[in-house]
Backbone atoms as SQL, in Angstrom:
CREATE TABLE atoms (id INTEGER PRIMARY KEY, chain TEXT, resi INTEGER, resn TEXT, atom TEXT, x REAL, y REAL, z REAL);
INSERT INTO atoms VALUES
  (1, 'A', 1, 'MET', 'N', -1.169, -2.419, -12.680),
  (2, 'A', 1, 'MET', 'CA', -0.233, -3.260, -11.964),
  (3, 'A', 1, 'MET', 'C', 0.827, -2.437, -11.238),
  (4, 'A', 2, 'PHE', 'N', 1.056, -1.212, -11.674),
  (5, 'A', 2, 'PHE', 'CA', 2.093, -0.394, -11.053),
  (6, 'A', 2, 'PHE', 'C', 1.800, -0.153, -9.577),
  (7, 'A', 3, 'MET', 'N', 0.520, 0.002, -9.232),
  (8, 'A', 3, 'MET', 'CA', 0.152, 0.282, -7.854),
  (9, 'A', 3, 'MET', 'C', 0.619, -0.837, -6.935),
  (10, 'A', 4, 'TYR', 'N', 0.553, -2.078, -7.380),
  (11, 'A', 4, 'TYR', 'CA', 0.926, -3.198, -6.525),
  (12, 'A', 4, 'TYR', 'C', 2.418, -3.165, -6.212),
  (13, 'A', 5, 'LYS', 'N', 3.215, -2.779, -7.194),
  (14, 'A', 5, 'LYS', 'CA', 4.648, -2.629, -6.958),
  (15, 'A', 5, 'LYS', 'C', 4.896, -1.469, -6.001),
  (16, 'A', 6, 'ARG', 'N', 4.152, -0.400, -6.155),
  (17, 'A', 6, 'ARG', 'CA', 4.335, 0.774, -5.293),
  (18, 'A', 6, 'ARG', 'C', 4.009, 0.435, -3.838),
  (19, 'A', 7, 'ILE', 'N', 2.924, -0.287, -3.593),
  (20, 'A', 7, 'ILE', 'CA', 2.601, -0.590, -2.190),
  (21, 'A', 7, 'ILE', 'C', 3.637, -1.538, -1.591),
  (22, 'A', 8, 'ARG', 'N', 4.194, -2.426, -2.391),
  (23, 'A', 8, 'ARG', 'CA', 5.257, -3.306, -1.904),
  (24, 'A', 8, 'ARG', 'C', 6.516, -2.480, -1.607),
  (25, 'A', 9, 'ASP', 'N', 6.873, -1.602, -2.527),
  (26, 'A', 9, 'ASP', 'CA', 8.057, -0.765, -2.326),
  (27, 'A', 9, 'ASP', 'C', 7.911, 0.116, -1.085),
  (28, 'A', 10, 'MET', 'N', 6.740, 0.674, -0.883),
  (29, 'A', 10, 'MET', 'CA', 6.508, 1.511, 0.295),
  (30, 'A', 10, 'MET', 'C', 6.674, 0.690, 1.571),
  (31, 'A', 11, 'ARG', 'N', 6.145, -0.507, 1.563),
  (32, 'A', 11, 'ARG', 'CA', 6.285, -1.381, 2.739),
  (33, 'A', 11, 'ARG', 'C', 7.752, -1.689, 3.006),
  (34, 'A', 12, 'GLU', 'N', 8.475, -2.071, 1.964),
  (35, 'A', 12, 'GLU', 'CA', 9.882, -2.420, 2.123),
  (36, 'A', 12, 'GLU', 'C', 10.719, -1.206, 2.526),
  (37, 'A', 13, 'ASP', 'N', 10.430, -0.050, 1.947),
  (38, 'A', 13, 'ASP', 'CA', 11.163, 1.173, 2.297),
  (39, 'A', 13, 'ASP', 'C', 10.967, 1.554, 3.761),
  (40, 'A', 14, 'ASN', 'N', 9.851, 1.144, 4.329),
  (41, 'A', 14, 'ASN', 'CA', 9.554, 1.437, 5.730),
  (42, 'A', 14, 'ASN', 'C', 9.886, 0.270, 6.654),
  (43, 'A', 15, 'ASP', 'N', 10.606, -0.716, 6.113),
  (44, 'A', 15, 'ASP', 'CA', 11.056, -1.882, 6.895),
  (45, 'A', 15, 'ASP', 'C', 9.913, -2.569, 7.636),
  (46, 'A', 16, 'LYS', 'N', 8.808, -2.761, 6.924),
  (47, 'A', 16, 'LYS', 'CA', 7.650, -3.449, 7.488),
  (48, 'A', 16, 'LYS', 'C', 7.464, -4.786, 6.790),
  (49, 'A', 17, 'THR', 'N', 6.889, -5.726, 7.506),
  (50, 'A', 17, 'THR', 'CA', 6.566, -7.019, 6.918),
  (51, 'A', 17, 'THR', 'C', 5.133, -6.988, 6.393),
  (52, 'A', 18, 'GLN', 'N', 4.821, -7.955, 5.565),
  (53, 'A', 18, 'GLN', 'CA', 3.439, -8.067, 5.090),
  (54, 'A', 18, 'GLN', 'C', 2.506, -8.270, 6.275),
  (55, 'A', 19, 'ALA', 'N', 2.932, -9.045, 7.260),
  (56, 'A', 19, 'ALA', 'CA', 2.091, -9.301, 8.432),
  (57, 'A', 19, 'ALA', 'C', 1.803, -8.013, 9.195),
  (58, 'A', 20, 'GLN', 'N', 2.790, -7.136, 9.320),
  (59, 'A', 20, 'GLN', 'CA', 2.580, -5.870, 10.032),
  (60, 'A', 20, 'GLN', 'C', 1.577, -4.985, 9.303),
  (61, 'A', 21, 'ILE', 'N', 1.688, -4.905, 7.994),
  (62, 'A', 21, 'ILE', 'CA', 0.754, -4.079, 7.221),
  (63, 'A', 21, 'ILE', 'C', -0.637, -4.707, 7.232),
  (64, 'A', 22, 'ALA', 'N', -0.689, -6.010, 7.139),
  (65, 'A', 22, 'ALA', 'CA', -1.981, -6.698, 7.203),
  (66, 'A', 22, 'ALA', 'C', -2.676, -6.409, 8.527),
  (67, 'A', 23, 'GLU', 'N', -1.921, -6.370, 9.596),
  (68, 'A', 23, 'GLU', 'CA', -2.498, -6.077, 10.909),
  (69, 'A', 23, 'GLU', 'C', -3.081, -4.658, 10.931),
  (70, 'A', 24, 'ILE', 'N', -2.385, -3.709, 10.342),
  (71, 'A', 24, 'ILE', 'CA', -2.879, -2.333, 10.263),
  (72, 'A', 24, 'ILE', 'C', -4.199, -2.287, 9.498),
  (73, 'A', 25, 'LEU', 'N', -4.287, -3.092, 8.437),
  (74, 'A', 25, 'LEU', 'CA', -5.509, -3.127, 7.618),
  (75, 'A', 25, 'LEU', 'C', -6.600, -3.999, 8.228),
  (76, 'A', 26, 'GLY', 'N', -6.235, -4.799, 9.224),
  (77, 'A', 26, 'GLY', 'CA', -7.218, -5.690, 9.858),
  (78, 'A', 26, 'GLY', 'C', -7.545, -6.910, 9.012),
  (79, 'A', 27, 'ILE', 'N', -6.547, -7.374, 8.257),
  (80, 'A', 27, 'ILE', 'CA', -6.738, -8.551, 7.403),
  (81, 'A', 27, 'ILE', 'C', -5.611, -9.543, 7.667),
  (82, 'A', 28, 'LYS', 'N', -5.720, -10.711, 7.067),
  (83, 'A', 28, 'LYS', 'CA', -4.669, -11.719, 7.199),
  (84, 'A', 28, 'LYS', 'C', -3.519, -11.416, 6.245),
  (85, 'A', 29, 'GLN', 'N', -2.335, -11.867, 6.628),
  (86, 'A', 29, 'GLN', 'CA', -1.137, -11.645, 5.810),
  (87, 'A', 29, 'GLN', 'C', -1.303, -12.238, 4.428),
  (88, 'A', 30, 'GLN', 'N', -1.953, -13.375, 4.311),
  (89, 'A', 30, 'GLN', 'CA', -2.136, -14.015, 3.013),
  (90, 'A', 30, 'GLN', 'C', -2.951, -13.144, 2.072),
  (91, 'A', 31, 'GLN', 'N', -3.963, -12.481, 2.616),
  (92, 'A', 31, 'GLN', 'CA', -4.775, -11.590, 1.785),
  (93, 'A', 31, 'GLN', 'C', -3.949, -10.394, 1.327),
  (94, 'A', 32, 'TYR', 'N', -3.177, -9.824, 2.244),
  (95, 'A', 32, 'TYR', 'CA', -2.339, -8.689, 1.864),
  (96, 'A', 32, 'TYR', 'C', -1.342, -9.105, 0.793),
  (97, 'A', 33, 'SER', 'N', -0.790, -10.285, 0.908),
  (98, 'A', 33, 'SER', 'CA', 0.153, -10.789, -0.096),
  (99, 'A', 33, 'SER', 'C', -0.501, -10.839, -1.473),
  (100, 'A', 34, 'ARG', 'N', -1.759, -11.251, -1.526),
  (101, 'A', 34, 'ARG', 'CA', -2.470, -11.295, -2.814),
  (102, 'A', 34, 'ARG', 'C', -2.657, -9.893, -3.385),
  (103, 'A', 35, 'TYR', 'N', -2.830, -8.891, -2.526),
  (104, 'A', 35, 'TYR', 'CA', -2.923, -7.506, -3.006),
  (105, 'A', 35, 'TYR', 'C', -1.589, -7.059, -3.597),
  (106, 'A', 36, 'GLU', 'N', -0.496, -7.332, -2.883),
  (107, 'A', 36, 'GLU', 'CA', 0.822, -6.920, -3.376),
  (108, 'A', 36, 'GLU', 'C', 1.183, -7.619, -4.681),
  (109, 'A', 37, 'ASN', 'N', 0.781, -8.852, -4.825),
  (110, 'A', 37, 'ASN', 'CA', 1.102, -9.622, -6.034),
  (111, 'A', 37, 'ASN', 'C', 0.165, -9.308, -7.191),
  (112, 'A', 38, 'GLY', 'N', -0.898, -8.568, -6.932),
  (113, 'A', 38, 'GLY', 'CA', -1.854, -8.235, -7.977),
  (114, 'A', 38, 'GLY', 'C', -2.824, -9.357, -8.278),
  (115, 'A', 39, 'THR', 'N', -2.821, -10.385, -7.438),
  (116, 'A', 39, 'THR', 'CA', -3.758, -11.501, -7.618),
  (117, 'A', 39, 'THR', 'C', -5.183, -11.055, -7.324),
  (118, 'A', 40, 'ASP', 'N', -5.342, -10.258, -6.265),
  (119, 'A', 40, 'ASP', 'CA', -6.636, -9.678, -5.893),
  (120, 'A', 40, 'ASP', 'C', -6.514, -8.157, -5.971),
  (121, 'A', 41, 'GLU', 'N', -7.597, -7.514, -6.334),
  (122, 'A', 41, 'GLU', 'CA', -7.609, -6.056, -6.385),
  (123, 'A', 41, 'GLU', 'C', -7.795, -5.501, -4.981),
  (124, 'A', 42, 'ILE', 'N', -6.931, -4.572, -4.608),
  (125, 'A', 42, 'ILE', 'CA', -7.011, -3.984, -3.278),
  (126, 'A', 42, 'ILE', 'C', -8.152, -2.962, -3.238),
  (127, 'A', 43, 'PRO', 'N', -9.035, -3.074, -2.256),
  (128, 'A', 43, 'PRO', 'CA', -10.144, -2.130, -2.155),
  (129, 'A', 43, 'PRO', 'C', -9.666, -0.706, -1.860),
  (130, 'A', 44, 'LEU', 'N', -10.415, 0.252, -2.349),
  (131, 'A', 44, 'LEU', 'CA', -10.063, 1.656, -2.184),
  (132, 'A', 44, 'LEU', 'C', -9.882, 2.031, -0.718),
  (133, 'A', 45, 'HIS', 'N', -10.725, 1.534, 0.158),
  (134, 'A', 45, 'HIS', 'CA', -10.599, 1.935, 1.566),
  (135, 'A', 45, 'HIS', 'C', -9.272, 1.476, 2.167),
  (136, 'A', 46, 'TYR', 'N', -8.696, 0.386, 1.680),
  (137, 'A', 46, 'TYR', 'CA', -7.372, -0.037, 2.145),
  (138, 'A', 46, 'TYR', 'C', -6.280, 0.857, 1.558),
  (139, 'A', 47, 'ILE', 'N', -6.456, 1.290, 0.338),
  (140, 'A', 47, 'ILE', 'CA', -5.484, 2.198, -0.272),
  (141, 'A', 47, 'ILE', 'C', -5.443, 3.510, 0.517),
  (142, 'A', 48, 'ILE', 'N', -6.593, 3.983, 0.933),
  (143, 'A', 48, 'ILE', 'CA', -6.666, 5.216, 1.728),
  (144, 'A', 48, 'ILE', 'C', -5.950, 5.027, 3.062),
  (145, 'A', 49, 'VAL', 'N', -6.177, 3.895, 3.704),
  (146, 'A', 49, 'VAL', 'CA', -5.497, 3.607, 4.977),
  (147, 'A', 49, 'VAL', 'C', -3.984, 3.593, 4.769),
  (148, 'A', 50, 'LEU', 'N', -3.522, 2.966, 3.694),
  (149, 'A', 50, 'LEU', 'CA', -2.084, 2.903, 3.418),
  (150, 'A', 50, 'LEU', 'C', -1.510, 4.284, 3.131),
  (151, 'A', 51, 'ALA', 'N', -2.229, 5.095, 2.384),
  (152, 'A', 51, 'ALA', 'CA', -1.762, 6.451, 2.096),
  (153, 'A', 51, 'ALA', 'C', -1.606, 7.244, 3.393),
  (154, 'A', 52, 'ARG', 'N', -2.557, 7.124, 4.283),
  (155, 'A', 52, 'ARG', 'CA', -2.456, 7.811, 5.574),
  (156, 'A', 52, 'ARG', 'C', -1.301, 7.252, 6.399),
  (157, 'A', 53, 'TYR', 'N', -1.163, 5.940, 6.408),
  (158, 'A', 53, 'TYR', 'CA', -0.103, 5.306, 7.187),
  (159, 'A', 53, 'TYR', 'C', 1.284, 5.751, 6.711),
  (160, 'A', 54, 'TYR', 'N', 1.489, 5.751, 5.398),
  (161, 'A', 54, 'TYR', 'CA', 2.778, 6.138, 4.838),
  (162, 'A', 54, 'TYR', 'C', 2.922, 7.654, 4.664),
  (163, 'A', 55, 'ASN', 'N', 1.849, 8.382, 4.925),
  (164, 'A', 55, 'ASN', 'CA', 1.822, 9.836, 4.781),
  (165, 'A', 55, 'ASN', 'C', 2.207, 10.269, 3.364),
  (166, 'A', 56, 'VAL', 'N', 1.566, 9.650, 2.390),
  (167, 'A', 56, 'VAL', 'CA', 1.768, 10.012, 0.987),
  (168, 'A', 56, 'VAL', 'C', 0.406, 10.195, 0.333),
  (169, 'A', 57, 'SER', 'N', 0.396, 10.962, -0.740),
  (170, 'A', 57, 'SER', 'CA', -0.858, 11.210, -1.452),
  (171, 'A', 57, 'SER', 'C', -1.319, 9.954, -2.186),
  (172, 'A', 58, 'LEU', 'N', -2.606, 9.870, -2.396),
  (173, 'A', 58, 'LEU', 'CA', -3.164, 8.741, -3.139),
  (174, 'A', 58, 'LEU', 'C', -2.622, 8.669, -4.557),
  (175, 'A', 59, 'ASP', 'N', -2.443, 9.826, -5.192),
  (176, 'A', 59, 'ASP', 'CA', -1.955, 9.807, -6.569),
  (177, 'A', 59, 'ASP', 'C', -0.556, 9.206, -6.664),
  (178, 'A', 60, 'TYR', 'N', 0.266, 9.386, -5.645),
  (179, 'A', 60, 'TYR', 'CA', 1.573, 8.738, -5.633),
  (180, 'A', 60, 'TYR', 'C', 1.424, 7.240, -5.401),
  (181, 'A', 61, 'LEU', 'N', 0.607, 6.880, -4.428),
  (182, 'A', 61, 'LEU', 'CA', 0.458, 5.467, -4.068),
  (183, 'A', 61, 'LEU', 'C', -0.075, 4.631, -5.224),
  (184, 'A', 62, 'VAL', 'N', -0.959, 5.202, -6.030),
  (185, 'A', 62, 'VAL', 'CA', -1.524, 4.435, -7.144),
  (186, 'A', 62, 'VAL', 'C', -0.746, 4.610, -8.446),
  (187, 'A', 63, 'GLY', 'N', 0.333, 5.403, -8.404),
  (188, 'A', 63, 'GLY', 'CA', 1.214, 5.504, -9.561),
  (189, 'A', 63, 'GLY', 'C', 0.883, 6.594, -10.559),
  (190, 'A', 64, 'LEU', 'N', 0.037, 7.556, -10.182),
  (191, 'A', 64, 'LEU', 'CA', -0.284, 8.653, -11.100),
  (192, 'A', 64, 'LEU', 'C', 0.840, 9.678, -11.177),
  (193, 'A', 65, 'ILE', 'N', 1.590, 9.799, -10.092),
  (194, 'A', 65, 'ILE', 'CA', 2.764, 10.676, -10.076),
  (195, 'A', 65, 'ILE', 'C', 3.946, 9.877, -9.539),
  (196, 'A', 66, 'ASP', 'N', 5.151, 10.341, -9.848),
  (197, 'A', 66, 'ASP', 'CA', 6.350, 9.595, -9.450),
  (198, 'A', 66, 'ASP', 'C', 7.070, 10.175, -8.235),
  (199, 'A', 67, 'THR', 'N', 6.703, 11.371, -7.841),
  (200, 'A', 67, 'THR', 'CA', 7.335, 11.986, -6.683),
  (201, 'A', 67, 'THR', 'C', 6.340, 12.010, -5.531),
  (202, 'A', 68, 'PRO', 'N', 6.705, 11.398, -4.410),
  (203, 'A', 68, 'PRO', 'CA', 5.747, 11.363, -3.305),
  (204, 'A', 68, 'PRO', 'C', 5.445, 12.755, -2.764),
  (205, 'A', 69, 'ARG', 'N', 4.183, 12.973, -2.461),
  (206, 'A', 69, 'ARG', 'CA', 3.755, 14.210, -1.818),
  (207, 'A', 69, 'ARG', 'C', 3.183, 13.841, -0.466),
  (208, 'A', 70, 'LYS', 'N', 3.580, 14.592, 0.538),
  (209, 'A', 70, 'LYS', 'CA', 3.076, 14.361, 1.883),
  (210, 'A', 70, 'LYS', 'C', 1.612, 14.805, 1.963),
  (211, 'A', 71, 'LEU', 'N', 0.890, 14.166, 2.843),
  (212, 'A', 71, 'LEU', 'CA', -0.477, 14.596, 3.124),
  (213, 'A', 71, 'LEU', 'C', -0.423, 15.840, 3.983),
  (214, 'A', 72, 'ASN', 'N', -1.408, 16.676, 3.853),
  (215, 'A', 72, 'ASN', 'CA', -1.450, 17.911, 4.669),
  (216, 'A', 72, 'ASN', 'C', -1.983, 17.632, 6.036);
């Protein structure tokens, strides 16, 4: 469940709306909302897109580490 909070926090820290992130992922805002709320499991390929978008490592985005690392 930690990952869902992290993706929400990343979105909010970057002053983006759910609709804006959903557009980046090519999905509807309602579906993205279910990912953030943990109602639906977010597919790995979307997590990769988000990591690239936010320029953070996957291990940070999914909650394995607490300090963000930039992608190379």
